[in-house]
N, C-alpha and C positions, 0 to 999 in steps of 0.2 A: 333129144339125142338119144334115141333108143332104135333109129332104123340101122343094122347093119349093113343096107346095103348104102348108107350114106358115109364117102369120104369124109371126113371131118378135119379140113383146112384150115388155115386161118380165115381166107373168104368166107367160107360155108358158117364158121363158128360164128364169123361176127354178124353176119346177115342173118342167122337164127337167134342170136340175142337178141338185137336189135329189133326184131321184128317180134319179139316175147316182151321187151321194156316197153316198145312203143303200144301194145296192146292191153299193159298194164295201165299205161298211162304215166309214164314216167318220162320227167323232162330230159331232152338230149340223150336219146334212147342208143344213136352210133356211139356217141361220146362215151359211154358207157360201159357200152361192149367193148369198146377198143380198150379203154383202161383195165377192167376185168381180164381180158385176154393177156394183154402184156403185164398187168401183176402177175400171173400165175406162170407165165411163162418167161418171166424175169427178162422182158424185152421195155423198149420202149413202144409208143404208138407208129413214129415214124418207122422204125424197121418193120412193123408188120405190114406195110406195101412193098418193103422191100423184097419180101418173100411170102407174097398171099398165098402161096400152094404147098406151104408146110404142113404136114402131117402132126396132129396132135396127138401125143404119144396117150396111152390108155390112165396112167395116174394124170395126169395134165386134166382129161375131158373128165373124170372124176371129182377131181379137185374143182374146176370150173363148173357142173353139175350141180354141187353142193350150195356154190356160192351164187350163182345164177337163183337157185330155190329160196336162199334167204334173200335178195335182190327183189325177189316177186313178192316176198311178205311183207315188202314195203321197210327194206332194212338199207340204210341209204349205200349203194355201191361205193361212196366217197369213203365211207368208213369201212368197209370191204378192205380196200386197195391201202387206205392209209392216207392218201392226198387228194388236191381237188387244185385244177389250175386255175390262177387268179392273174390276169394281167400279163398272163406269159409267164410267169411262175409257177413253178410247183410248188403246193403250199401242204406241209403236213395237218395233216385233220385228224381228230379222233372224236371220241363222245365227249370229252372234254371241250371242246370247241363247236362252234356254230360253221356249219360249212359256207364256205362263202360263194355267193352269188355275182352272176353278171351283172345283175341290176347295180352291185355295189361298186362295181368298175366306174360307174358314171362319176363317182367323188373323186376319182384320180384323174380321171379323163378331165375333169373342168379344174382341179387345181393346177396338174400340170399344162393347160392349156392359158390360165392365167399367169403362170409363174414365167413364160414363155412371152407372153405379149408385155410384161412389164419390162423384162429384160431379153435383149435378143440373145437366144440359145443360153437362157439362164440354166445354170448350174445348183441355182437356190443358194447363191452365197448368202450368209447372215440369217436366213430362214430358221427357225425354229417353228415345229409343227406339233401339235398336240393331238395325240387319236385318242380319244376317252369310247369305254367299251371297246377297247383292240379286240378282243378275241384270238383270233389265232396270229393276229398282227399284219396282215393281209395287206389294209389301206396303209400301214404307217412304213412297210417294208417294200411296197410298192413305189410309194412317193421316195423314199430313198434312193432306192436302186436308180432311178429316175434323175433324181434331183442330187448328185454327189457331193455337192459341199453345202446340203441343207442337215440339221439334224433335227431327232424329233423325242416326243414323251409319250410313250404307250402305257395307259391307265387300264387297270382291270381288275372288278371287285373278288374275281376267281386268280387264285393261287394257282389252281390247275391250268387255266386257259393263258397264264401269263406263263408258266413252262413250255406249253407247248408254240407261243411266241416266240420266246426265247431262242428254240430250236431253229426255228424258219427264220430267225434275223442271222444266226450262224451260218446256216446254209447258205447264204444268199448274201454275206459276207458284210450287213451291214449293222453287224452288233456294237461295234464301235461308236456308233452314230445314235444309238438310241438304247434311252433309258429307259428301266420298265418300274412301274410304281403299282403298291397295289392299294386298292381301295375303292370307295365308293364315288362315282364320277368323277368332279373336280377337287373332293376334298385332298387325294393327295397332292395335288399340285402347292398347296400351301406350304410345305416344306422344299420347294424347288425355287431356283430364282426367280422362275416366272412372276410367283407370287411375290416376291420380295422383292418386284421391281425393277430388279438388275437385266432382265431380258422381257420384250413381249413377244405376244405368239403372232406370227405373221399367217397360222393356218390354225383354226380349231376344225379338225374332224369328227366326224364318230356315224357309227351306224349301232345306235343302241338296241334296245328290245322296244319293239310298238306294238306288239300285237294285243287289241283292246280284248277284253275278258268278252263281249259279245259275238265277238269272230272265233272266239278259241274253238268251239266246236266244230266248225266248217273245216281248220286248218287240215292240209292232209298227213294220214297215217305217218307215213316217212318222217314228217317234221315233228309231228306232236308225240309219237312214240318213241323217238331215238333221238334227236338233238334236247341240248342242256335248254330247259325250260326257264334259265335264268338268265338268257340270253333272249328269251323270245318275248315272253308276258309283259306288259305294260300296264297293268289296271283298268279302270273302266272306261276311260276313253283313250286309250293307247297313249297318251301322253305323258306317262307317270315321270320319263326318264330326260325329254325331250326340254320341257319346260325349267327345270335345272340348267340342263345343260347349256340353253340358252342365256339364261340369268345370269348364271354364275360365269360364263366363258366369255360373256360380250367385254366386262371390262378389262379382260386378260390379254386383250387382240392391241397389237399396233393400230395405229393411225393408218387406216387403206388395207386391216389386217381382214381375212376371208372366215366366214362361218360356214360351212357345208356339213348337213346332217340328212342321213337317210332315215325318211320316215313311212309310214304306210299309204298308199295313196289314197285310201279310203280318208283319210285326217291331213291331208299335204294342205289343205286352206287355211286350219285351225294352225297349225304348225306355222305357217309363214305370217300368219297373223301376233303371234308370241313375237316372231323376230320383229314384225314391225314397230311393235310396243315398246321394245328398247330404245331408248333415248340415243344411243350412237349407233345404231345400226341404219343404213341407207341403200338402197338397191335390192331391197328383199324380192325374190324370184321364186318360182318351182322349176325345176329343171325335168323334162324325162327323162326316164331310161332306156334301155337299148329296146324296152317291147312297147316303146311310148307312153309308160304311166307315170303320172305325175309322184316323181320319188324323193327328188334332194329339195332341200330347201339353202338356197344360196343367200347371204347378204354379207356387207362390207361396211366396216368399223370406219366411223368417220375420224 
């Protein structure tokens, strides 16, 4: 952004940033460029396209230049702008939580498809959902937005993460149907009605940490150097949290209830085997994400 002859309009700024991000190997470079510009000029992404020839002010160009430099040093754009899009919803994100990924939407899509197949035009009547390792709350919130008669419990070991999830739940109008519990995996459910046999879970969903130790060095710097390690690392084989979620969660599911867990594609088969070893679990399968990678373990309780 140094050529004096260039007129820096919305259109040229997006093109310049998207090209720079693409050359640096950042995911979804154009979307990141749009988010960054919308943030700086106080607009929405949609409005960027209604006035593509708007000329940026000198102050806006200065702010943008500084933010782009940070992004090119692998600081996540989502943290720079404080938000990320997930299943059509804008989620607040910062360094306290993992940035929601498109692959995680697979869980939401599959649960909604199952709910609607079970009852035509289902609103989730009577359904209780548990979202373990909720982070920003994106999975639970997206499900409740689309199942307006369902309730959910969101669990995380991080109080900081739960604070972000509460903000997101309030923003999207589902806070009255979402309980937040702090603690390790399913342990907080001991004090919840579901563990006292008063209600069973229809859906147990989770995007837990799943990066194994031997893959850590190869993780991209924008992830490894900025996102919370607590939400990423999962021991020697990447199954440190998946094993107890499956073992402890299975007894809490109602008959016909569903377990859906995001896993690393490199150990999807192992995770599916763990689910298959549970006496109540049937129809265990591995579901591909939007990139075609084996990403979600799906199973039904007998």
